[in-house]
CHARMM-style PDB file with segment names, atoms N, HN, CA, C and O in Angstrom:
ATOM      1  N   MET     1     -10.728  14.984 -33.577  1.00  0.00      PROA
ATOM      2  CA  MET     1     -10.065  15.503 -32.384  1.00  0.00      PROA
ATOM      3  C   MET     1     -10.912  14.428 -31.916  1.00  0.00      PROA
ATOM      4  O   MET     1     -10.483  13.289 -32.096  1.00  0.00      PROA
ATOM      5  N   ILE     2     -12.361  14.611 -31.182  1.00  0.00      PROA
ATOM      6  HN  ILE     2     -12.710  15.537 -31.035  1.00  0.00      PROA
ATOM      7  CA  ILE     2     -13.365  14.291 -30.531  1.00  0.00      PROA
ATOM      8  C   ILE     2     -13.073  13.682 -30.548  1.00  0.00      PROA
ATOM      9  O   ILE     2     -12.134  13.661 -29.753  1.00  0.00      PROA
ATOM     10  N   GLY     3     -13.215  12.664 -31.118  1.00  0.00      PROA
ATOM     11  HN  GLY     3     -13.978  12.681 -31.764  1.00  0.00      PROA
ATOM     12  CA  GLY     3     -13.501  11.499 -31.523  1.00  0.00      PROA
ATOM     13  C   GLY     3     -12.264  10.474 -30.607  1.00  0.00      PROA
ATOM     14  O   GLY     3     -12.723   9.787 -29.695  1.00  0.00      PROA
ATOM     15  N   ARG     4     -10.770  10.407 -30.872  1.00  0.00      PROA
ATOM     16  HN  ARG     4     -10.397  10.965 -31.613  1.00  0.00      PROA
ATOM     17  CA  ARG     4      -9.785  10.401 -30.566  1.00  0.00      PROA
ATOM     18  C   ARG     4      -9.953  10.622 -28.920  1.00  0.00      PROA
ATOM     19  O   ARG     4     -10.365   9.709 -28.205  1.00  0.00      PROA
ATOM     20  N   GLY     5      -9.675  11.619 -28.522  1.00  0.00      PROA
ATOM     21  HN  GLY     5      -9.340  12.361 -29.103  1.00  0.00      PROA
ATOM     22  CA  GLY     5     -10.194  11.928 -26.750  1.00  0.00      PROA
ATOM     23  C   GLY     5     -11.045  10.745 -26.353  1.00  0.00      PROA
ATOM     24  O   GLY     5     -10.723   9.970 -25.453  1.00  0.00      PROA
ATOM     25  N   VAL     6     -12.301  10.633 -27.170  1.00  0.00      PROA
ATOM     26  HN  VAL     6     -12.563  11.263 -27.902  1.00  0.00      PROA
ATOM     27  CA  VAL     6     -13.610   9.577 -25.806  1.00  0.00      PROA
ATOM     28  C   VAL     6     -13.197   8.480 -26.546  1.00  0.00      PROA
ATOM     29  O   VAL     6     -14.161   7.752 -26.312  1.00  0.00      PROA
ATOM     30  N   SER     7     -12.157   7.531 -27.586  1.00  0.00      PROA
ATOM     31  HN  SER     7     -11.374   8.123 -27.777  1.00  0.00      PROA
ATOM     32  CA  SER     7     -11.963   6.448 -27.883  1.00  0.00      PROA
ATOM     33  C   SER     7     -10.687   6.178 -26.659  1.00  0.00      PROA
ATOM     34  O   SER     7     -10.439   5.087 -26.146  1.00  0.00      PROA
ATOM     35  N   ARG     8      -9.996   7.463 -26.373  1.00  0.00      PROA
ATOM     36  HN  ARG     8     -10.197   8.349 -26.790  1.00  0.00      PROA
ATOM     37  CA  ARG     8      -9.270   6.499 -24.887  1.00  0.00      PROA
ATOM     38  C   ARG     8      -9.187   7.138 -23.962  1.00  0.00      PROA
ATOM     39  O   ARG     8      -8.183   7.353 -23.284  1.00  0.00      PROA
ATOM     40  N   LEU     9     -10.766   7.711 -23.757  1.00  0.00      PROA
ATOM     41  HN  LEU     9     -11.582   7.537 -24.308  1.00  0.00      PROA
ATOM     42  CA  LEU     9     -11.052   7.483 -22.448  1.00  0.00      PROA
ATOM     43  C   LEU     9     -12.036   6.211 -22.090  1.00  0.00      PROA
ATOM     44  O   LEU     9     -12.259   5.715 -20.985  1.00  0.00      PROA
ATOM     45  N   LEU    10     -12.581   5.824 -23.459  1.00  0.00      PROA
ATOM     46  HN  LEU    10     -12.400   6.226 -24.357  1.00  0.00      PROA
ATOM     47  CA  LEU    10     -13.579   4.434 -23.288  1.00  0.00      PROA
ATOM     48  C   LEU    10     -12.187   3.302 -22.951  1.00  0.00      PROA
ATOM     49  O   LEU    10     -12.257   2.273 -22.279  1.00  0.00      PROA
ATOM     50  N   VAL    11     -11.130   3.784 -23.545  1.00  0.00      PROA
ATOM     51  HN  VAL    11     -11.072   4.620 -24.091  1.00  0.00      PROA
ATOM     52  CA  VAL    11     -10.203   2.360 -23.266  1.00  0.00      PROA
ATOM     53  C   VAL    11      -9.825   2.217 -22.157  1.00  0.00      PROA
ATOM     54  O   VAL    11      -9.837   1.205 -21.457  1.00  0.00      PROA
ATOM     55  N   ALA    12      -9.331   3.632 -21.862  1.00  0.00      PROA
ATOM     56  HN  ALA    12      -9.322   4.455 -22.431  1.00  0.00      PROA
ATOM     57  CA  ALA    12      -8.607   3.438 -19.795  1.00  0.00      PROA
ATOM     58  C   ALA    12      -9.571   3.044 -19.151  1.00  0.00      PROA
ATOM     59  O   ALA    12      -9.393   2.182 -18.291  1.00  0.00      PROA
ATOM     60  N   ILE    13     -11.035   3.648 -19.432  1.00  0.00      PROA
ATOM     61  HN  ILE    13     -11.179   4.349 -20.130  1.00  0.00      PROA
ATOM     62  CA  ILE    13     -11.962   3.286 -17.834  1.00  0.00      PROA
ATOM     63  C   ILE    13     -12.261   1.603 -18.836  1.00  0.00      PROA
ATOM     64  O   ILE    13     -12.318   1.245 -17.660  1.00  0.00      PROA
ATOM     65  N   ALA    14     -12.418   0.725 -19.471  1.00  0.00      PROA
ATOM     66  HN  ALA    14     -12.372   1.016 -20.427  1.00  0.00      PROA
ATOM     67  CA  ALA    14     -12.001  -0.506 -19.976  1.00  0.00      PROA
ATOM     68  C   ALA    14     -10.961  -1.749 -19.211  1.00  0.00      PROA
ATOM     69  O   ALA    14     -11.155  -2.894 -18.801  1.00  0.00      PROA
ATOM     70  N   LEU    15      -9.557  -0.645 -19.295  1.00  0.00      PROA
ATOM     71  HN  LEU    15      -9.399   0.284 -19.628  1.00  0.00      PROA
ATOM     72  CA  LEU    15      -8.821  -1.729 -18.626  1.00  0.00      PROA
ATOM     73  C   LEU    15      -8.909  -1.543 -17.109  1.00  0.00      PROA
ATOM     74  O   LEU    15      -8.411  -2.166 -16.172  1.00  0.00      PROA
ATOM     75  N   VAL    16      -9.671  -0.529 -17.180  1.00  0.00      PROA
ATOM     76  HN  VAL    16     -10.076  -0.023 -17.941  1.00  0.00      PROA
ATOM     77  CA  VAL    16      -9.505  -0.079 -15.799  1.00  0.00      PROA
ATOM     78  C   VAL    16     -10.724  -1.464 -14.840  1.00  0.00      PROA
ATOM     79  O   VAL    16     -10.576  -2.000 -13.742  1.00  0.00      PROA
ATOM     80  N   CYS    17     -11.594  -1.578 -15.662  1.00  0.00      PROA
ATOM     81  HN  CYS    17     -11.713  -1.142 -16.554  1.00  0.00      PROA
ATOM     82  CA  CYS    17     -12.717  -2.141 -15.439  1.00  0.00      PROA
ATOM     83  C   CYS    17     -12.240  -3.429 -15.463  1.00  0.00      PROA
ATOM     84  O   CYS    17     -12.473  -4.323 -14.649  1.00  0.00      PROA
ATOM     85  N   ALA    18     -11.515  -3.467 -16.513  1.00  0.00      PROA
ATOM     86  HN  ALA    18     -11.326  -2.740 -17.174  1.00  0.00      PROA
ATOM     87  CA  ALA    18     -10.775  -4.960 -16.256  1.00  0.00      PROA
ATOM     88  C   ALA    18      -9.490  -5.769 -15.240  1.00  0.00      PROA
ATOM     89  O   ALA    18      -9.276  -6.863 -14.718  1.00  0.00      PROA
ATOM     90  N   SER    19      -8.974  -4.680 -15.354  1.00  0.00      PROA
ATOM     91  HN  SER    19      -9.147  -3.791 -15.778  1.00  0.00      PROA
ATOM     92  CA  SER    19      -7.933  -5.072 -14.356  1.00  0.00      PROA
ATOM     93  C   SER    19      -8.080  -5.232 -12.893  1.00  0.00      PROA
ATOM     94  O   SER    19      -7.337  -5.807 -12.098  1.00  0.00      PROA
ATOM     95  N   THR    20     -10.054  -4.119 -12.559  1.00  0.00      PROA
ATOM     96  HN  THR    20     -10.658  -3.652 -13.205  1.00  0.00      PROA
ATOM     97  CA  THR    20     -10.247  -4.516 -11.230  1.00  0.00      PROA
ATOM     98  C   THR    20     -10.668  -5.637 -11.346  1.00  0.00      PROA
ATOM     99  O   THR    20     -10.208  -6.466 -10.561  1.00  0.00      PROA
ATOM    100  N   ALA    21     -11.841  -6.153 -12.502  1.00  0.00      PROA
ATOM    101  HN  ALA    21     -12.214  -5.480 -13.139  1.00  0.00      PROA
ATOM    102  CA  ALA    21     -12.595  -7.574 -12.759  1.00  0.00      PROA
ATOM    103  C   ALA    21     -10.682  -9.152 -12.326  1.00  0.00      PROA
ATOM    104  O   ALA    21     -10.300  -9.786 -11.343  1.00  0.00      PROA
ATOM    105  N   TRP    22     -10.367  -9.043 -13.288  1.00  0.00      PROA
ATOM    106  HN  TRP    22     -10.677  -8.528 -14.087  1.00  0.00      PROA
ATOM    107  CA  TRP    22      -9.094  -9.788 -12.686  1.00  0.00      PROA
ATOM    108  C   TRP    22      -8.128  -9.858 -11.924  1.00  0.00      PROA
ATOM    109  O   TRP    22      -7.323 -10.789 -11.958  1.00  0.00      PROA
ATOM    110  N   THR    23      -8.038  -8.376 -10.711  1.00  0.00      PROA
ATOM    111  HN  THR    23      -8.692  -7.620 -10.684  1.00  0.00      PROA
ATOM    112  CA  THR    23      -8.037  -8.603  -9.565  1.00  0.00      PROA
ATOM    113  C   THR    23      -8.531  -9.250  -8.541  1.00  0.00      PROA
ATOM    114  O   THR    23      -7.879  -9.754  -7.626  1.00  0.00      PROA
ATOM    115  N   GLY    24     -10.048  -9.249  -8.718  1.00  0.00      PROA
ATOM    116  HN  GLY    24     -10.577  -8.840  -9.461  1.00  0.00      PROA
ATOM    117  CA  GLY    24     -10.539  -9.417  -7.803  1.00  0.00      PROA
ATOM    118  C   GLY    24     -11.043 -11.073  -7.943  1.00  0.00      PROA
ATOM    119  O   GLY    24     -11.429 -11.691  -6.951  1.00  0.00      PROA
ATOM    120  N   TRP    25     -10.988 -11.653  -9.224  1.00  0.00      PROA
ATOM    121  HN  TRP    25     -10.675 -11.151 -10.030  1.00  0.00      PROA
ATOM    122  CA  TRP    25     -10.811 -12.998  -9.639  1.00  0.00      PROA
ATOM    123  C   TRP    25     -10.213 -13.401  -8.726  1.00  0.00      PROA
ATOM    124  O   TRP    25     -10.573 -13.823  -7.627  1.00  0.00      PROA
ATOM    125  N   VAL    26      -9.263 -13.273  -9.184  1.00  0.00      PROA
ATOM    126  HN  VAL    26      -8.971 -12.930 -10.077  1.00  0.00      PROA
ATOM    127  CA  VAL    26      -7.379 -13.930  -8.640  1.00  0.00      PROA
ATOM    128  C   VAL    26      -7.688 -13.192  -6.701  1.00  0.00      PROA
ATOM    129  O   VAL    26      -6.951 -13.591  -5.799  1.00  0.00      PROA
ATOM    130  N   ILE    27      -8.292 -12.644  -6.548  1.00  0.00      PROA
ATOM    131  HN  ILE    27      -8.890 -12.321  -7.282  1.00  0.00      PROA
ATOM    132  CA  ILE    27      -7.850 -12.824  -4.742  1.00  0.00      PROA
ATOM    133  C   ILE    27      -8.913 -13.686  -4.455  1.00  0.00      PROA
ATOM    134  O   ILE    27      -8.849 -13.803  -3.231  1.00  0.00      PROA
ATOM    135  N   LEU    28     -10.023 -14.479  -4.924  1.00  0.00      PROA
ATOM    136  HN  LEU    28     -10.075 -14.384  -5.918  1.00  0.00      PROA
ATOM    137  CA  LEU    28     -11.155 -14.485  -4.675  1.00  0.00      PROA
ATOM    138  C   LEU    28     -10.379 -16.018  -4.953  1.00  0.00      PROA
ATOM    139  O   LEU    28     -10.611 -16.872  -4.096  1.00  0.00      PROA
ATOM    140  N   HSD    29      -9.792 -16.271  -5.697  1.00  0.00      PROA
ATOM    141  HN  HSD    29      -9.603 -15.578  -6.392  1.00  0.00      PROA
ATOM    142  CA  HSD    29      -9.473 -17.953  -5.709  1.00  0.00      PROA
ATOM    143  C   HSD    29      -8.215 -18.318  -5.647  1.00  0.00      PROA
ATOM    144  O   HSD    29      -7.752 -19.345  -6.143  1.00  0.00      PROA
ATOM    145  N   THR    30      -7.391 -17.164  -4.794  1.00  0.00      PROA
ATOM    146  HN  THR    30      -7.767 -16.329  -4.391  1.00  0.00      PROA
ATOM    147  CA  THR    30      -6.115 -17.616  -3.751  1.00  0.00      PROA
ATOM    148  C   THR    30      -6.647 -16.971  -2.694  1.00  0.00      PROA
ATOM    149  O   THR    30      -7.682 -17.471  -2.253  1.00  0.00      PROA
ATOM    150  N   VAL    31      -6.208 -15.942  -2.127  1.00  0.00      PROA
ATOM    151  HN  VAL    31      -5.367 -15.536  -2.485  1.00  0.00      PROA
ATOM    152  CA  VAL    31      -6.141 -15.304  -0.952  1.00  0.00      PROA
ATOM    153  C   VAL    31      -7.036 -15.477  -0.347  1.00  0.00      PROA
ATOM    154  O   VAL    31      -6.896 -15.917   0.794  1.00  0.00      PROA
ATOM    155  N   ALA    32      -8.732 -15.112  -1.034  1.00  0.00      PROA
ATOM    156  HN  ALA    32      -8.845 -14.755  -1.961  1.00  0.00      PROA
ATOM    157  CA  ALA    32      -9.458 -15.200  -0.206  1.00  0.00      PROA
ATOM    158  C   ALA    32     -10.718 -16.399  -0.572  1.00  0.00      PROA
ATOM    159  O   ALA    32     -11.887 -16.023  -0.665  1.00  0.00      PROA
ATOM    160  N   ASP    33     -10.357 -17.790  -0.754  1.00  0.00      PROA
ATOM    161  HN  ASP    33      -9.408 -18.096  -0.679  1.00  0.00      PROA
ATOM    162  CA  ASP    33     -11.072 -18.972  -0.871  1.00  0.00      PROA
ATOM    163  C   ASP    33     -11.194 -19.533   0.237  1.00  0.00      PROA
ATOM    164  O   ASP    33     -10.177 -19.925   0.810  1.00  0.00      PROA
ATOM    165  N   PRO    34     -12.426 -19.707   0.798  1.00  0.00      PROA
ATOM    166  CA  PRO    34     -12.669 -19.850   2.355  1.00  0.00      PROA
ATOM    167  C   PRO    34     -12.243 -21.148   2.132  1.00  0.00      PROA
ATOM    168  O   PRO    34     -11.611 -21.307   3.177  1.00  0.00      PROA
ATOM    169  N   SER    35     -12.094 -22.522   1.339  1.00  0.00      PROA
ATOM    170  HN  SER    35     -12.607 -22.392   0.491  1.00  0.00      PROA
ATOM    171  CA  SER    35     -12.125 -24.204   1.705  1.00  0.00      PROA
ATOM    172  C   SER    35     -10.597 -24.024   1.624  1.00  0.00      PROA
ATOM    173  O   SER    35      -9.998 -25.063   1.344  1.00  0.00      PROA
ATOM    174  N   ARG    36      -9.817 -22.893   1.815  1.00  0.00      PROA
ATOM    175  HN  ARG    36     -10.304 -22.049   2.042  1.00  0.00      PROA
ATOM    176  CA  ARG    36      -8.343 -23.371   1.320  1.00  0.00      PROA
ATOM    177  C   ARG    36      -7.129 -23.380   1.951  1.00  0.00      PROA
ATOM    178  O   ARG    36      -5.972 -23.397   1.530  1.00  0.00      PROA
ATOM    179  N   SER    37      -7.859 -23.355   3.585  1.00  0.00      PROA
ATOM    180  HN  SER    37      -8.799 -23.341   3.927  1.00  0.00      PROA
ATOM    181  CA  SER    37      -7.501 -23.486   4.331  1.00  0.00      PROA
ATOM    182  C   SER    37      -8.123 -25.311   4.818  1.00  0.00      PROA
ATOM    183  O   SER    37      -7.202 -26.110   4.990  1.00  0.00      PROA
ATOM    184  N   SER    38      -8.943 -25.626   4.927  1.00  0.00      PROA
ATOM    185  HN  SER    38      -9.691 -24.977   4.787  1.00  0.00      PROA
ATOM    186  CA  SER    38      -9.362 -27.213   4.335  1.00  0.00      PROA
ATOM    187  C   SER    38      -8.638 -27.817   3.805  1.00  0.00      PROA
ATOM    188  O   SER    38      -8.401 -28.988   4.102  1.00  0.00      PROA
ATOM    189  N   ARG    39      -8.094 -27.196   2.890  1.00  0.00      PROA
ATOM    190  HN  ARG    39      -8.286 -26.244   2.649  1.00  0.00      PROA
ATOM    191  CA  ARG    39      -7.648 -28.544   2.236  1.00  0.00      PROA
ATOM    192  C   ARG    39      -5.870 -28.637   2.030  1.00  0.00      PROA
ATOM    193  O   ARG    39      -5.170 -29.413   1.380  1.00  0.00      PROA
ATOM    194  N   ILE    40      -5.670 -27.914   2.570  1.00  0.00      PROA
ATOM    195  HN  ILE    40      -6.238 -27.283   3.097  1.00  0.00      PROA
ATOM    196  CA  ILE    40      -3.950 -27.461   3.201  1.00  0.00      PROA
ATOM    197  C   ILE    40      -4.022 -28.173   4.317  1.00  0.00      PROA
ATOM    198  O   ILE    40      -3.223 -29.109   4.352  1.00  0.00      PROA
ATOM    199  N   ALA    41      -4.834 -28.023   5.404  1.00  0.00      PROA
ATOM    200  HN  ALA    41      -5.483 -27.263   5.376  1.00  0.00      PROA
ATOM    201  CA  ALA    41      -5.429 -29.032   6.519  1.00  0.00      PROA
ATOM    202  C   ALA    41      -5.117 -30.399   6.320  1.00  0.00      PROA
ATOM    203  O   ALA    41      -4.254 -31.077   6.878  1.00  0.00      PROA
ATOM    204  N   HSD    42      -5.914 -30.700   5.474  1.00  0.00      PROA
ATOM    205  HN  HSD    42      -6.615 -30.149   5.021  1.00  0.00      PROA
ATOM    206  CA  HSD    42      -6.541 -31.597   4.596  1.00  0.00      PROA
ATOM    207  C   HSD    42      -4.741 -32.949   3.720  1.00  0.00      PROA
ATOM    208  O   HSD    42      -4.527 -34.090   3.309  1.00  0.00      PROA
ATOM    209  N   GLU    43      -4.356 -32.221   3.851  1.00  0.00      PROA
ATOM    210  HN  GLU    43      -4.530 -31.294   4.185  1.00  0.00      PROA
ATOM    211  CA  GLU    43      -3.383 -32.500   2.589  1.00  0.00      PROA
ATOM    212  C   GLU    43      -1.956 -32.157   4.052  1.00  0.00      PROA
ATOM    213  O   GLU    43      -1.373 -33.224   4.244  1.00  0.00      PROA
ATOM    214  N   VAL    44      -1.543 -31.339   4.717  1.00  0.00      PROA
ATOM    215  HN  VAL    44      -2.016 -30.472   4.560  1.00  0.00      PROA
ATOM    216  CA  VAL    44      -1.042 -31.630   5.017  1.00  0.00      PROA
ATOM    217  C   VAL    44      -0.551 -33.323   6.609  1.00  0.00      PROA
ATOM    218  O   VAL    44       0.556 -33.674   7.018  1.00  0.00      PROA
ATOM    219  N   PHE    45      -2.337 -34.000   7.091  1.00  0.00      PROA
ATOM    220  HN  PHE    45      -3.236 -33.715   6.759  1.00  0.00      PROA
ATOM    221  CA  PHE    45      -2.871 -34.501   7.856  1.00  0.00      PROA
ATOM    222  C   PHE    45      -2.556 -35.950   7.048  1.00  0.00      PROA
ATOM    223  O   PHE    45      -2.025 -36.909   7.609  1.00  0.00      PROA
ATOM    224  N   ASP    46      -2.969 -35.943   5.651  1.00  0.00      PROA
ATOM    225  HN  ASP    46      -3.401 -35.164   5.195  1.00  0.00      PROA
ATOM    226  CA  ASP    46      -3.121 -37.321   4.658  1.00  0.00      PROA
ATOM    227  C   ASP    46      -1.445 -37.467   4.597  1.00  0.00      PROA
ATOM    228  O   ASP    46      -1.069 -38.569   4.199  1.00  0.00      PROA
ATOM    229  N   ASP    47      -0.353 -36.469   4.950  1.00  0.00      PROA
ATOM    230  HN  ASP    47      -0.659 -35.574   5.273  1.00  0.00      PROA
ATOM    231  CA  ASP    47       0.988 -36.789   4.295  1.00  0.00      PROA
ATOM    232  C   ASP    47       1.092 -37.581   6.169  1.00  0.00      PROA
ATOM    233  O   ASP    47       0.500 -37.230   7.190  1.00  0.00      PROA
ATOM    234  N   PRO    48       2.121 -38.736   5.935  1.00  0.00      PROA
ATOM    235  CA  PRO    48       2.737 -38.989   7.394  1.00  0.00      PROA
ATOM    236  C   PRO    48       3.140 -38.361   7.112  1.00  0.00      PROA
ATOM    237  O   PRO    48       2.334 -37.493   6.775  1.00  0.00      PROA
ATOM    238  N   GLU    49       4.591 -37.936   6.876  1.00  0.00      PROA
ATOM    239  HN  GLU    49       5.246 -38.640   7.149  1.00  0.00      PROA
ATOM    240  CA  GLU    49       5.704 -36.923   7.448  1.00  0.00      PROA
ATOM    241  C   GLU    49       5.211 -35.684   8.266  1.00  0.00      PROA
ATOM    242  O   GLU    49       5.558 -35.270   9.372  1.00  0.00      PROA
ATOM    243  N   ALA    50       4.587 -35.373   7.655  1.00  0.00      PROA
ATOM    244  HN  ALA    50       4.306 -35.709   6.756  1.00  0.00      PROA
ATOM    245  CA  ALA    50       4.905 -34.078   7.790  1.00  0.00      PROA
ATOM    246  C   ALA    50       3.523 -33.739   9.207  1.00  0.00      PROA
ATOM    247  O   ALA    50       3.552 -33.011  10.200  1.00  0.00      PROA
ATOM    248  N   ARG    51       2.690 -34.463   8.771  1.00  0.00      PROA
ATOM    249  HN  ARG    51       2.666 -35.054   7.964  1.00  0.00      PROA
ATOM    250  CA  ARG    51       2.297 -34.902  10.249  1.00  0.00      PROA
ATOM    251  C   ARG    51       3.039 -35.278  11.693  1.00  0.00      PROA
ATOM    252  O   ARG    51       2.916 -34.679  12.761  1.00  0.00      PROA
ATOM    253  N   GLY    52       3.780 -36.355  11.424  1.00  0.00      PROA
ATOM    254  HN  GLY    52       3.880 -36.842  10.556  1.00  0.00      PROA
ATOM    255  CA  GLY    52       4.718 -36.761  12.747  1.00  0.00      PROA
ATOM    256  C   GLY    52       5.338 -35.161  12.969  1.00  0.00      PROA
ATOM    257  O   GLY    52       5.324 -34.749  14.129  1.00  0.00      PROA
ATOM    258  N   GLN    53       6.042 -33.977  11.579  1.00  0.00      PROA
ATOM    259  HN  GLN    53       6.053 -34.311  10.637  1.00  0.00      PROA
ATOM    260  CA  GLN    53       6.871 -32.715  11.880  1.00  0.00      PROA
ATOM    261  C   GLN    53       6.100 -31.950  12.804  1.00  0.00      PROA
ATOM    262  O   GLN    53       6.623 -31.018  13.415  1.00  0.00      PROA
ATOM    263  N   LEU    54       4.952 -32.246  12.954  1.00  0.00      PROA
ATOM    264  HN  LEU    54       4.527 -33.003  12.457  1.00  0.00      PROA
ATOM    265  CA  LEU    54       3.871 -31.378  12.870  1.00  0.00      PROA
ATOM    266  C   LEU    54       3.452 -31.852  14.574  1.00  0.00      PROA
ATOM    267  O   LEU    54       3.392 -30.996  15.457  1.00  0.00      PROA
ATOM    268  N   ALA    55       3.258 -32.927  14.771  1.00  0.00      PROA
ATOM    269  HN  ALA    55       3.306 -33.622  14.054  1.00  0.00      PROA
ATOM    270  CA  ALA    55       3.093 -33.540  16.808  1.00  0.00      PROA
ATOM    271  C   ALA    55       4.059 -32.886  17.198  1.00  0.00      PROA
ATOM    272  O   ALA    55       3.984 -31.982  18.031  1.00  0.00      PROA
ATOM    273  N   ASN    56       5.112 -33.276  16.624  1.00  0.00      PROA
ATOM    274  HN  ASN    56       5.173 -34.010  15.947  1.00  0.00      PROA
ATOM    275  CA  ASN    56       6.848 -33.214  16.912  1.00  0.00      PROA
ATOM    276  C   ASN    56       7.293 -30.786  17.914  1.00  0.00      PROA
ATOM    277  O   ASN    56       7.740 -30.216  18.909  1.00  0.00      PROA
ATOM    278  N   ASP    57       6.629 -30.519  16.438  1.00  0.00      PROA
ATOM    279  HN  ASP    57       6.267 -30.983  15.630  1.00  0.00      PROA
ATOM    280  CA  ASP    57       6.512 -28.423  16.983  1.00  0.00      PROA
ATOM    281  C   ASP    57       5.554 -28.794  18.153  1.00  0.00      PROA
ATOM    282  O   ASP    57       6.136 -28.876  19.235  1.00  0.00      PROA
ATOM    283  N   LEU    58       3.843 -29.105  18.187  1.00  0.00      PROA
ATOM    284  HN  LEU    58       3.370 -29.039  17.308  1.00  0.00      PROA
ATOM    285  CA  LEU    58       3.516 -28.615  18.860  1.00  0.00      PROA
ATOM    286  C   LEU    58       3.666 -29.767  20.224  1.00  0.00      PROA
ATOM    287  O   LEU    58       2.540 -29.804  20.721  1.00  0.00      PROA
ATOM    288  N   ALA    59       4.312 -30.417  20.768  1.00  0.00      PROA
ATOM    289  HN  ALA    59       5.226 -30.387  20.365  1.00  0.00      PROA
ATOM    290  CA  ALA    59       4.389 -31.228  21.964  1.00  0.00      PROA
ATOM    291  C   ALA    59       6.435 -30.587  21.890  1.00  0.00      PROA
ATOM    292  O   ALA    59       7.213 -31.522  22.083  1.00  0.00      PROA
ATOM    293  N   SER    60       6.692 -30.064  21.797  1.00  0.00      PROA
ATOM    294  HN  SER    60       6.060 -29.305  21.641  1.00  0.00      PROA
ATOM    295  CA  SER    60       7.938 -29.019  22.277  1.00  0.00      PROA
ATOM    296  C   SER    60       7.215 -27.949  22.468  1.00  0.00      PROA
ATOM    297  OT1 SER    60       7.746 -26.903  22.840  1.00  0.00      PROA
TER     298      SER     60
END
């Protein structure tokens, strides 16, 4: 009886740790990626159509 409770507790702790690790990885590779803004800006400026639209928006 005690063994089952201990194993459930360990599994619960492991799941919380795994979920926290996964969430941290996802955040660091999406929202908190420091080079993401630079990559997006370069992609926009390399596309002539997008660059033209951006220039029109800034000019008006």
